[in-house]
C-alpha positions in Angstrom: -0.1 -26.5 -8.7 0.1 -25.1 -11.7 3.0 -22.3 -12.7 1.4 -20.8 -15.6 3.5 -19.8 -18.6 3.4 -16.6 -19.8 2.5 -16.0 -24.0 3.6 -13.5 -25.6 0.4 -11.0 -25.3 0.4 -11.8 -21.3 4.3 -10.8 -21.5 3.5 -7.3 -23.8 2.4 -5.3 -21.0 3.4 -5.7 -17.0 1.1 -4.5 -14.0 2.1 -1.5 -12.3 4.4 -2.1 -9.8 3.8 -0.3 -6.4 6.5 -0.3 -3.9 4.9 -1.0 -0.7 6.1 1.3 2.2 8.6 2.2 -0.2 11.2 -0.3 -1.0 10.6 -1.5 2.3 12.4 -5.1 2.0 15.5 -2.6 1.8 14.9 0.5 4.3 12.4 1.2 7.0 9.1 1.4 6.0 7.4 4.5 5.4 10.5 6.6 5.2 11.5 9.1 1.9 14.5 7.0 2.0 12.4 3.6 1.2 10.3 5.8 -1.1 13.3 7.6 -3.0 14.8 3.6 -2.9 11.8 2.2 -4.8 11.4 4.7 -7.6 15.0 4.2 -8.4 14.6 0.6 -8.6 11.7 0.9 -11.0 8.5 1.4 -8.8 5.7 3.2 -11.0 3.6 4.7 -7.5 4.8 4.4 -4.1 2.0 4.1 -1.1 2.2 6.0 2.0 -0.2 5.2 4.7 -2.0 7.7 6.1 -2.6 8.6 10.0 -3.5 12.1 11.8 -0.9 14.0 14.4 -2.6 15.6 17.3 -2.5 18.9 15.2 -3.9 17.5 12.2 -1.3 16.9 9.5 -1.2 13.9 7.5 2.0 11.6 7.8 3.0 7.9 6.8 2.3 5.5 9.0 1.2 1.6 8.2 -0.7 2.2 11.8 -1.8 5.0 13.8 0.5 2.7 16.5 4.1 4.1 16.1 6.0 2.1 18.7 6.9 -0.5 16.5 8.2 1.8 13.8 9.7 4.4 15.4 11.5 5.3 18.7 9.0 6.6 20.7 9.0 4.3 23.3 12.7 5.5 23.8 12.1 9.3 23.3 8.2 9.6 25.4 8.0 6.7 27.9 5.1 8.5 29.7 3.0 8.7 26.2 2.1 4.5 26.2 -1.7 4.6 26.1 -4.0 1.7 25.9 -6.8 2.4 23.0 -9.7 0.6 21.3 -8.7 1.2 17.5 -11.4 -1.0 14.9 -12.9 -3.0 18.5 -9.5 -3.9 18.9 -7.7 -2.7 22.3 -4.0 -1.9 21.7 -1.3 -0.5 24.3 1.3 1.9 22.3 2.3 5.1 21.5 -0.2 6.7 19.0 0.0 9.1 16.0 -2.7 11.4 17.1 -1.0 12.0 20.7 2.1 13.6 19.2 2.5 17.0 17.5 3.9 17.2 14.1 6.8 18.9 15.9 7.2 16.4 18.4 6.9 13.3 15.2 9.8 14.9 13.7 12.0 14.4 16.7 11.5 11.0 16.1 13.3 8.0 13.7 12.3 5.1 12.2 13.4 1.9 12.4 12.5 -1.7 10.9 9.5 -3.3 11.9 10.2 -6.9 11.0 13.2 -9.0 13.3 13.9 -10.8 10.4 15.0 -8.0 8.0 18.4 -5.8 8.2 17.8 -3.0 10.6 21.0 -1.2 9.9 19.3 2.0 9.4 17.3 1.8 12.4 17.6 5.4 14.1 18.3 7.2 11.1 15.8 8.2 8.8 12.6 10.7 10.2 8.6 10.3 9.8 7.6 12.0 6.5 4.5 14.0 6.0 2.0 13.3 3.1 3.3 16.7 1.8 6.3 15.0 1.8 5.9 12.4 0.0 4.0 14.0 -2.8 6.9 16.4 -3.1 9.3 13.3 -3.6 7.2 11.9 -6.4 6.8 14.7 -8.1 10.3 16.1 -7.8 11.5 12.2 -8.7 9.2 12.1 -11.6 10.3 15.3 -13.3 14.2 13.9 -13.0 13.4 10.6 -14.0 11.1 11.6 -17.3 8.5 9.5 -16.2 5.1 9.9 -13.6 5.8 8.5 -10.6 2.4 8.1 -8.6 1.2 8.0 -5.2 -1.5 5.2 -4.0 -2.3 6.2 0.0 -4.4 4.6 2.3 -6.8 6.2 4.9 -5.7 3.9 8.0 -8.6 3.7 10.3 -10.7 6.3 9.0 -13.7 6.0 11.1 -11.6 5.8 14.3 -9.8 9.2 13.2 -13.5 10.5 12.5 -14.7 9.8 15.6 -11.9 11.5 17.7 -12.5 14.7 15.7 -9.2 14.2 13.2 -10.8 13.3 9.8 -8.7 11.8 6.9 -10.2 12.8 3.9 -10.3 16.7 3.7 -6.6 16.8 4.9 -5.9 14.1 2.0 -7.7 15.9 -0.1 -6.2 19.4 0.6 -2.9 17.8 -0.2 -3.4 16.4 -3.5 -5.7 19.9 -4.4 -2.3 22.1 -3.7 -0.1 19.5 -5.6 -2.3 19.9 -9.0 -3.7 16.3 -8.4 -7.0 16.0 -7.0 -8.3 15.4 -10.4 -8.9 12.4 -12.6 -6.1 11.6 -14.4 -3.6 12.4 -12.1 -1.1 9.2 -10.8 -3.3 9.0 -8.1 -5.4 5.5 -6.5 -6.8 6.2 -2.6 -7.5 2.9 -1.2 -9.8 1.7 2.2 -11.0 -1.2 3.4 -13.6 0.8 4.6 -16.3 0.6 2.1 -18.2 3.8 4.1 -15.1 5.9 3.4 -14.6 5.1 -0.1 -18.2 6.1 -0.8 -17.8 9.4 0.8 -14.6 10.0 -1.1 -16.3 9.1 -4.1 -18.6 12.3 -3.7 -15.6 14.4 -3.3 -13.3 13.6 -5.7 -12.7 12.3 -8.9 -9.3 10.6 -8.4 -9.3 6.7 -8.7 -10.3 4.6 -5.5 -9.4 1.0 -4.4 -11.7 -1.3 -2.2 -9.2 -3.1 -0.2 -10.6 -6.7 0.6 -8.5 -9.5 2.3 -9.2 -13.1 3.2 -12.7 -13.1 4.7 -14.0 -10.4 2.4 -16.2 -7.8 4.3 -17.7 -7.0 0.8 -18.8 -9.7 -1.1 -16.8 -10.9 -4.2 -19.9 -12.8 -6.2 -20.6 -11.1 -9.3 -23.3 -9.2 -8.0 -20.8 -7.6 -5.6 -18.2 -6.9 -7.8 -20.5 -4.9 -9.7 -22.1 -3.1 -6.8 -18.1 -2.5 -5.8 -17.4 -0.5 -9.7 -20.2 2.0 -8.9 -18.2 3.8 -6.0 -14.4 2.4 -6.8 -12.2 1.6 -9.9 -10.0 -0.8 -8.6 -10.3 -3.6 -6.6 -7.2 -4.2 -3.9 -7.2 -8.1 -3.2 -5.2 -9.9 -0.3 -3.2 -12.3 -3.3 -4.4 -15.5 -1.5 -7.9 -14.4 -3.4 -6.3 -14.9 -6.2 -4.3 -17.6 -5.7 -5.2 -19.3 -2.7 -2.7 -21.5 -0.7 -2.6 -24.5 1.9 -2.1 -24.3 5.5 2.0 -24.9 4.7 1.9 -22.3 2.1 1.9 -24.1 -0.8 -0.6 -23.0 -3.8 -3.8 -24.2 -5.1 -5.0 -23.6 -8.5 -6.1 -19.7 -9.2 -9.7 -18.6 -8.9 -11.7 -16.6 -11.4 -11.6 -13.6 -10.0 -9.3 -11.4 -11.9 -11.4 -13.3 -14.9 -14.3 -11.8 -12.9 -13.4 -8.3 -11.6 -12.1 -7.5 -15.1 -15.9 -8.1 -16.3 -17.5 -5.9 -13.6 -15.2 -3.3 -14.8 -12.3 -3.4 -12.5 -9.1 -3.2 -12.4 -7.1 -5.5 -10.1 -4.1 -4.9 -7.8 -2.8 -7.4 -5.7 -0.8 -7.4 -2.1 1.3 -8.3 -1.4 4.5 -10.2 -3.1 7.4 -10.2 -0.6 11.1 -12.3 -1.3 11.5 -13.4 2.1 11.4 -16.9 3.0 9.3 -16.1 5.8 6.7 -15.2 3.3 7.4 -16.4 -0.1 5.5 -19.6 -0.9 7.3 -23.0 -1.1 5.7 -23.8 -4.2 8.1 -21.2 -5.9 11.0 -23.2 -5.1 12.9 -20.4 -3.5 12.7 -18.6 -6.9 10.6 -15.0 -6.3 10.3 -14.0 -10.0 8.5 -16.6 -10.2 5.3 -15.5 -8.4 5.6 -12.3 -10.3 5.3 -13.8 -13.4 2.5 -16.0 -12.2 0.4 -13.0 -11.2 1.5 -11.2 -14.7 -0.2 -14.0 -16.3 -3.2 -14.3 -14.6 -3.6 -10.9 -16.0 -3.3 -8.5 -12.9 -3.2 -5.3 -13.3 -1.2 -4.3 -10.3 1.6 -5.8 -7.7 2.4 -4.8 -4.3 5.5 -5.6 -3.5 8.4 -4.6 -0.6 11.0 -6.0 -3.4 10.7 -3.2 -6.6 13.6 -4.2 -7.7 12.6 -7.9 -7.5 8.9 -6.8 -9.6 11.5 -5.1 -12.1 13.7 -7.8 -13.2 10.7 -9.6 -12.8 8.5 -7.9 -15.0 10.9 -5.5 -17.3 11.3 -1.6 -16.3 8.5 -0.2 -18.2 5.2 -0.3 -19.7 4.5 -0.8 -22.8 
């Protein structure tokens, strides 16, 4: 695997550092404490995934199944349900079965078993409005803009149960005077239709998320079509640097260059320092992954470890 050497021009402007679920390598994900730490570590944006409560309030959780990231099972054992979410049968505790008042009685816990659980049970589940308040407040204190990068989770499912996400999302942005083109906001979704609907309602920058086995075409015509409704291609990092089954890396693809030619920015997800995620090709040096993606010209990087990103990429953008 060829590790690219940074040229002077490549090093001049670093990619955006996007705190994936906050500084989720250090604190339970999607908590104000995780977001605050990400900002302190140098993140340019913090990323809240958004789901709805029973009473239509947007909260920050990676999924609407909240049993894995909170103590909902302990506090509300009778709320366990089995539901079909986007065609998949899932058993657990679901955000849409709880009012905001009930959600606020819960406490967050670390999702991954191999990360620290020292902070389990300490932090609340925040609302989207609270995340926006935090970003704006700390941005003023830091003297630099702190952006938000919300993802609409399962928007078709939520619309189908009478809890559409889009209106509440845009209302919160408007209340904070960030429902405008030049706001430090990106709205992301895997659902093309969701983004196309949002494009008719807001000029905030939109991000088409694409995973492996992409549901949207990534040939040149497909990228040009994407650019008609989205500003950014949010790509699984292995679409840019593929990997073998053993995790070792193959040669990079030309996706970044082709997306740029179509008028799209490219943000890749997700870079993590844990040995369970880091490719053996980097020989334990997690900084090398950030350096390689910068050399390939990506415009933004999602990471659970903003401190590592800042060390590898630098603390300010030229």
